[in-house]
C-alpha positions, -999 to +999 in steps of 0.1 A: +004+124-185+027+106-162+040+070-163+036+060-128+002+061-114-013+092-086-035+071-070-020+065-040-012+104-036-047+114-041-069+092-022-039+109+005-042+140+005-080+137-004-083+119+034-054+140+054-073+171+040-047+191+039-029+179+075+009+189+082+030+167+071+058+139+087+088+155+088+117+133+080+107+110+054+118+105+022+093+124-004+084+090-019+064+088+020+039+106+025+029+105+067+005+130+081-021+126+117-061+137+106-098+127+117-117+097+102-155+093+118-142+122+146-114+099+153-079+112+148-061+083+129-029+088+110-022+080+070+003+063+056+011+061+013+044+052-006+037+078-041+059+084-066+097+107-065+117+113-097+140+118-082+148+089-058+182+085-054+171+048-061+165+044-100+148+013-095+122+034-067+110+065-087+075+046-098+060+045-062+078+012-060+092+005-019+128-001-016+151+009+010+147+044+016+109+039+023+110+001+041+125+018+070+105+049+067+075+034+068+089+015+095+099+049+112+063+061+103+050+034+119+068+030+158+063+070+159+029+060+166+037+030+183+056+053+208+037+078+209+006+063+215+015+037+245-005+036+272-031+057+259-067+043+262-076+052+228-052+046+199-050+062+172-055+039+135-037+036+111-040+042+078-020+026+052-033+036+011-019+012-007-013+019-041+025+002-051+031-018-084+062-034-069+093-036-043+127-021-061+146-044-082+182-038-077+213-052-075+219-018-048+186-028-030+199-067-030+234-059-016+218-029+007+195-053+026+160-047+007+146-082+027+157-066+057+140-030+048+107-040+040+110-066+071+112-037+090+077-027+081+060-053+080+068-055+116+062-023+127+025-025+111+023-059+127+033-047+163+011-018+158-019-037+154-007-053+186-001-029+203-039-021+197-044+008+166-064-002+140-042-011+110-066-003+073-051-016+043-071+008+017-068-003-016-067+019-042-043+005-069-016-020-072-007-041-051+019-063-054+047-085-045+064-073-013+052-040-015+022-050-007+029-074+022+057-045+034+028-018+035-009-032+044-008-065+044-004-069+083-039-040+080-062-057+106-090-052+075-085-049+042-107-027+023-107-027-015-118+000-036-138-025-065-121-011-100-099-024-134-071-006-117-070-024-080-052-056-081-035-079-059-012-101-071+028-120-066+039-100-096+032-083-129+015-103-157+046-102-179+069-118-149+046-146-143+040-155-178+080-151-184+083-174-150+053-199-166+068-198-199+031-197-209+016-161-226-001-132-205-030-147-225-024-180-212-029-170-182-057-153-183-077-176-196-060-197-164-072-168-144-108-170-150-113-207-137-083-195-113-085-174-085-056-169-073-038-166-100-067-141-113-055-100-111-089-083-107-099-079-066-134-097-068-111-128-077-089-123-046-118-111-023-137-145-031-104-164-013-118-140+019-084-123+021-103-085+024-137-080+024-165-071-006-151-048-026-162-010-021-176+003-055-167+029-069-158+048-103-133+078-094-106+060-077-078+078-099-092+105-085-098+122-048-136+110-027-157+127-021-162+140+017-187+118+025-164+088+025-144+102+052-173+096+076 
């Protein structure tokens, strides 16, 4: 069993239905054009790459290659559909544990790479593309800001493995000088501190989570319509 999540990859493969992958991007990015509800859409996912040249980005984190790659994938859609009356939807499949933390990432400007991705998603939205963030796993920290958070609409699965937060529980415990158990107790009464998707939805930041019992695997074909 792998130590990293495969949720994003599984959902990408199911929703893109074997469509040809966009070439020229790092292996940690999956990008393909397919139909959704009878209309053209671009599906984008960040996935784990155990052989990533940046070790801090081998488990699905959004690092330098991923940030700039996301920007390229979205910018290509904006340019190709410019002037068209019907623009492709952009579906960001979100399963990202964090941005990549490392000295090389900081030295080479990961803040610029993630800002570039966020900017591209925002410009796609402003250009008339329907940008949808589909939360199927973790949506954490700067990784979520770069991939998914600029969507017109966030759709989340109601599943224990789907969570949104600024940092993991262990990191939050260290920063706040509390135990993980104390944080969980606090989260029960303070929704912004919680990790579960229903607490996040209660803040009005996404619609009512969709009940689905197999979020780690591909969805049935009926969900594609």
